[in-house]
C-alpha positions in Angstrom: 77.0 74.0 100.2 80.5 75.4 99.9 81.8 76.9 96.7 85.1 77.1 94.8 85.5 80.9 94.7 86.9 82.9 97.6 83.8 84.9 98.5 80.9 83.3 96.6 77.4 84.8 96.9 75.0 82.8 99.0 72.5 80.8 96.7 69.8 81.4 99.3 69.9 85.1 98.3 68.9 84.2 94.7 65.3 83.0 94.5 64.5 80.7 91.6 61.5 80.8 89.4 60.7 78.2 86.7 61.8 79.5 83.4 63.6 82.5 85.0 67.2 83.4 85.6 70.0 82.4 83.2 68.7 78.9 82.6 65.8 77.5 80.6 64.1 75.4 83.3 61.6 72.6 82.7 60.3 71.0 85.9 60.0 67.2 85.7 57.2 66.9 88.3 55.3 69.0 90.9 58.3 69.1 93.3 61.2 66.8 92.2 63.6 67.3 89.4 64.2 69.8 86.6 65.8 69.7 83.2 68.0 72.6 82.3 68.2 73.4 78.6 70.5 75.6 76.5 73.1 75.4 79.3 76.9 75.0 79.0 78.1 73.5 82.3 81.7 74.2 81.3 80.8 77.9 81.3 78.9 77.6 84.6 82.1 76.1 86.1 84.0 79.3 85.1 81.4 81.8 86.2 80.7 81.9 89.9 77.4 83.8 89.6 76.0 81.3 87.2 77.0 78.5 89.5 75.2 80.2 92.4 72.0 80.0 90.4 72.7 76.4 89.6 73.2 75.6 93.3 70.0 77.4 94.2 68.1 75.3 91.6 69.5 72.1 93.1 68.3 73.2 96.5 64.8 73.7 95.1 64.5 70.8 92.7 66.9 68.3 94.3 67.7 66.6 90.9 69.0 68.5 87.9 69.4 66.9 84.4 71.4 68.9 81.8 71.5 67.3 78.4 73.8 67.9 75.4 77.0 68.7 77.4 80.4 68.8 75.8 82.5 69.3 78.9 85.4 66.8 79.4 86.5 65.1 82.6 88.6 68.0 83.9 85.8 70.5 83.4 83.4 68.0 85.0 85.7 67.9 88.1 86.0 71.7 88.1 82.2 72.0 88.2 81.9 69.5 91.1 84.6 71.4 93.1 82.3 74.4 93.2 80.0 72.4 95.5 82.8 71.5 97.8 85.8 69.1 98.1 85.4 66.0 96.0 85.7 62.6 97.6 89.0 60.9 96.8 89.2 57.5 98.5 90.6 54.2 97.3 88.4 52.7 94.7 89.2 50.2 91.9 87.1 52.2 89.5 88.9 55.5 90.2 90.7 57.3 87.4 94.3 57.6 88.9 95.1 60.6 86.7 92.0 62.5 87.9 91.5 62.1 91.7 87.8 62.1 92.6 86.6 60.7 89.3 85.0 57.3 89.3 84.3 55.3 86.1 81.2 53.1 85.9 80.2 50.7 83.2 81.7 48.0 81.0 85.4 47.5 80.1 87.8 50.1 81.4 84.9 51.8 83.2 84.6 48.9 85.8 81.3 47.7 87.3 77.9 49.2 86.5 76.0 51.5 88.9 74.1 49.8 91.6 70.6 48.6 90.5 69.6 46.5 93.5 67.3 49.1 95.1 66.8 52.7 95.9 69.6 54.1 98.0 71.5 57.1 99.2 74.9 57.2 97.6 77.3 55.7 100.1 74.9 55.9 103.1 77.2 53.2 104.6 79.9 55.9 105.1 80.0 57.7 108.4 79.7 60.9 106.4 77.8 60.3 103.1 78.4 62.6 100.1 76.1 65.7 100.0 76.0 66.0 96.2 76.6 63.5 93.4 77.3 64.3 89.8 77.0 61.7 86.9 78.2 62.3 83.3 76.8 59.9 80.7 79.8 59.2 78.4 78.3 56.4 76.3 75.0 54.6 76.2 72.6 52.7 74.0 70.4 54.6 71.6 67.5 54.4 74.1 69.6 55.9 76.9 70.2 54.7 80.4 67.3 54.7 82.9 67.8 56.4 86.2 65.2 57.0 89.0 65.1 59.4 91.9 62.8 59.6 94.9 62.0 62.6 97.1 62.6 61.4 100.7 61.1 64.5 102.3 57.9 63.6 100.5 58.4 60.0 101.6 58.6 61.0 105.2 55.6 63.3 105.0 53.5 60.5 103.6 54.1 58.3 106.6 51.1 58.1 109.1 51.6 60.5 112.0 51.7 57.7 114.5 54.5 56.0 112.6 56.5 59.3 112.3 56.3 59.4 116.1 57.5 55.8 116.5 60.6 56.3 114.4 61.5 59.8 115.5 64.4 58.7 117.8 65.4 55.4 116.1 68.7 54.9 114.3 69.6 52.7 111.4 72.7 50.6 110.7 74.0 51.0 107.1 76.4 48.5 105.5 77.8 48.3 102.1 77.5 44.5 102.2 73.7 44.9 101.7 74.2 45.6 98.0 77.4 43.8 97.1 77.0 41.1 94.4 77.1 37.5 95.7 80.2 36.9 93.6 82.5 39.1 95.7 85.7 37.3 96.7 85.7 36.5 100.5 89.2 38.0 101.0 88.2 41.2 99.2 85.0 41.3 101.3 87.0 41.2 104.5 89.2 44.0 103.3 86.1 46.1 102.5 84.7 45.3 106.0 87.8 46.7 107.7 88.0 49.7 105.4 84.3 50.6 105.5 82.7 49.4 108.7 78.9 49.8 109.0 77.8 53.3 109.9 74.9 54.4 112.1 72.6 57.2 111.1 69.3 58.6 112.4 66.2 57.1 110.7 64.9 60.7 110.4 67.3 63.5 109.7 67.0 67.2 109.0 68.3 68.8 105.8 71.0 71.3 106.9 69.9 73.9 104.3 66.2 73.5 103.8 65.2 72.3 107.2 63.1 69.5 105.7 62.6 66.2 107.7 63.9 63.3 105.6 63.5 59.6 105.8 67.0 58.2 105.9 66.4 54.4 105.4 67.5 52.8 102.2 68.6 49.5 100.6 71.9 49.7 102.6 70.0 49.8 106.0 70.4 46.4 107.6 68.7 46.9 110.9 67.1 49.5 113.3 68.6 50.5 116.6 67.1 52.0 119.7 70.1 52.1 122.1 68.2 50.8 125.1 65.0 52.8 124.8 63.0 49.6 124.5 60.8 51.1 121.8 58.2 48.6 120.6 58.9 49.7 117.1 61.9 47.4 116.9 59.8 44.4 117.8 57.9 45.0 114.6 59.7 42.7 112.2 58.2 44.4 109.2 59.1 48.0 110.2 62.4 48.1 108.3 60.9 46.7 105.2 58.0 49.1 105.4 60.3 52.1 105.7 62.4 50.9 102.8 59.3 50.5 100.7 58.5 54.2 101.1 60.9 54.8 98.2 58.3 53.1 96.0 55.4 55.2 97.0 53.6 56.7 94.0 53.9 60.4 93.1 57.3 61.1 94.7 59.5 59.6 92.0 61.1 60.8 88.7 62.2 58.3 86.1 64.3 59.5 83.2 66.4 58.1 80.4 69.9 59.6 80.3 71.3 60.1 76.8 74.9 60.4 75.8 76.5 63.7 77.1 73.8 64.2 79.7 74.9 65.3 83.2 72.8 64.5 86.3 73.3 66.4 89.6 71.4 65.4 92.7 71.2 66.3 96.4 72.3 63.1 98.0 70.9 64.1 101.4 67.3 64.5 100.3 66.9 61.9 97.6 67.4 58.2 96.9 68.2 56.9 93.4 68.5 53.7 91.4 70.1 52.9 88.1 68.6 50.2 85.8 71.1 47.7 84.3 72.2 48.4 80.7 75.1 49.1 78.4 76.5 52.4 79.4 79.6 54.3 80.6 79.4 56.9 83.2 81.7 59.2 85.1 80.7 59.9 88.7 81.9 62.4 91.3 80.9 62.5 95.0 81.1 65.8 96.9 82.1 65.4 100.5 79.2 65.9 102.9 78.6 66.8 106.5 77.2 64.9 109.5 73.7 63.4 109.1 71.6 64.7 112.0 
């Protein structure tokens, strides 16, 4: 990850222990997710050393939930920029006065987050975001349900022979896979020209942790072998089987996000899904690197 300060310390030089460091850390499972308590993210955005610890925690836990935050939209953007440049592309839900901020939900917040399946945020881009941040602005009393899946664990749980079969395959990812059926045809054609389908390896290596990750999600429309003749592509159920790995037991965290909660996740090593509901979110994507 890159950081907003001129010469930031390297997060890898700061080992993280549960309950240690400047944050009160509550792991959400054996390996995926942690809740940070008694933390003011607005202060973290102003203090590079505290951010370094936050970034190290994200590397370790992949998903961080931080409840009871009072930061506004500008402070939210400032926090995101510590991870790297924020994505600022044409989007009907973008806040024009705050480039990089996307509004999700009802009314002025546009359409709700995608709930049609587990997915990598914008895997249909040639360069998907590396980190995503979500701020819960308003929700029902029960909160808004979000789920994340550890795709390193999903890959490890595949049988050895299947891991060999998919090692050199690539997947085609298209945003059309999750668009609602009611999208206007003319608008759909504009989207196709602006965001053509992207090709990514089915298995990629995390650039910081070195973990092997399964990179097949709900946006993946088909598998490619580029002339290798691999029998795997003649298995009509293979794509569905790989997509179903996101539903494997024991590698998933489900949480209800309450008002003023901030969620931060590593978009390279997880998939996520948002349940439908009455809520308003602000979302920021941090520009990523090549998927290899």
